C-alpha positions as CSV (number, residue, x, y, z in Angstrom):
1,X,190.6,101.3,114.9
2,X,186.9,101.8,115.5
3,X,185.5,101.8,119.0
4,X,182.6,99.5,119.6
5,X,182.2,98.7,123.3
6,X,184.1,101.1,125.5
7,X,184.2,104.4,123.7
8,X,182.3,107.4,124.9
9,X,180.0,109.0,122.3
10,X,181.6,112.2,120.8
11,X,179.6,115.2,121.9
12,X,180.6,118.6,120.4
13,X,180.8,121.5,122.9
14,X,180.3,125.2,122.1
15,X,180.4,128.4,124.1
16,X,177.5,130.7,124.5
17,X,179.4,133.2,122.4
18,X,179.6,130.7,119.6
19,X,175.9,130.0,120.0
20,X,175.1,133.7,119.6
21,X,177.5,134.5,116.8
22,X,177.4,131.3,114.7
23,X,174.6,129.0,115.5
24,X,171.6,131.3,116.1
25,X,172.1,133.5,113.0
26,X,172.0,130.4,110.7
27,X,169.4,128.1,112.2
28,X,169.1,125.9,109.1
29,X,169.7,122.2,109.9
30,X,169.6,122.8,113.7
31,X,167.1,122.0,116.4
32,X,167.5,124.1,119.6
33,X,166.6,122.2,122.8
34,X,166.4,123.7,126.3
35,X,166.3,120.9,129.0
36,X,165.6,123.1,132.0
37,X,162.3,122.9,134.0
38,X,159.2,124.7,132.6
39,X,159.5,127.3,135.4
40,X,163.1,128.1,134.5
41,X,162.3,128.2,130.8
42,X,159.3,130.5,131.3
43,X,161.4,132.8,133.5
44,X,164.0,133.4,130.8
45,X,164.7,131.6,127.5
46,X,166.4,132.1,124.2
47,X,164.0,132.6,121.2
48,X,164.0,129.6,119.0
49,X,164.7,127.0,121.7
50,X,162.1,124.3,122.4
51,X,161.6,123.3,126.1
52,X,161.7,119.6,126.9
53,X,162.8,119.2,130.5
54,X,165.5,116.6,131.1
55,X,163.2,114.6,133.4
56,X,160.8,114.0,130.4
57,X,163.3,113.9,127.6
58,X,163.3,110.1,127.1
59,X,159.5,110.2,126.7
60,X,159.6,113.0,124.0
61,X,162.4,111.8,121.7
62,X,159.9,111.4,118.9
63,X,159.5,115.3,118.9
64,X,163.2,115.8,118.1
65,X,164.3,115.3,114.5
66,X,167.3,112.9,114.1
67,X,168.3,114.5,110.8
68,X,169.2,117.9,112.4
69,X,172.0,118.9,114.7
70,X,170.5,119.1,118.2
71,X,171.9,122.0,120.2
72,X,171.2,121.5,123.9
73,X,171.3,124.1,126.7
74,X,170.4,124.2,130.4
75,X,171.2,126.5,133.3
76,X,174.8,125.5,133.9
77,X,175.7,122.8,131.4
78,X,175.3,119.8,133.6
79,X,171.8,118.8,132.6
80,X,172.5,119.5,129.0
81,X,175.5,117.2,129.2
82,X,173.3,114.4,130.5
83,X,170.7,115.2,127.8
84,X,173.4,114.9,125.1
85,X,174.3,111.5,126.4
86,X,170.7,110.4,126.3
87,X,170.3,111.7,122.7
88,X,173.5,109.9,121.6
89,X,172.4,106.6,123.1
90,X,169.0,107.1,121.3
91,X,170.8,107.3,118.0
92,X,171.2,111.0,117.4
93,X,174.5,111.6,115.6
94,X,174.8,115.4,115.6
95,X,174.5,116.6,119.2
96,X,176.1,119.8,120.6
97,X,176.2,120.9,124.2
98,X,176.3,124.6,125.1
99,X,179.0,125.0,127.8
100,X,178.0,127.1,130.8
101,X,174.4,127.2,129.8
102,X,172.1,130.1,130.6
103,X,174.5,131.2,133.4
104,X,176.9,132.4,130.7
105,X,174.2,133.7,128.2
106,X,174.0,137.2,129.6
C-alpha cells in the first residue's frame, strides 16, 4: 500500500566513515551540501561541499540540482536533518543525511 497523506519522507542516513570511504571518493551523481553558518563553514569544512546555511536554504533551492543525490551535513546532524526534510518537501527524491555531522568528522 502506498502512503499518500501520513507517511514521513524516507531520508537515507550515512555515517561520517561512509562519507569518507564511499561517497567522497566517487562524487559522480552527488551534490554535497553543508547547511552550517558561513562562520562555521569558513572555520572548517570538507572539500567539495557547498555552503548554503539552513536559514537561507528555502531561498536557494534553485542552486541545488534535483537530478543528483544531495548529501547534507551540519555540525551535529540536527540542522542537516531539518534540511533533508525541506529538500524532500521541495521534491528532491535522493536526499542523504550525514549522522553526527562535523562533530564526528575528525
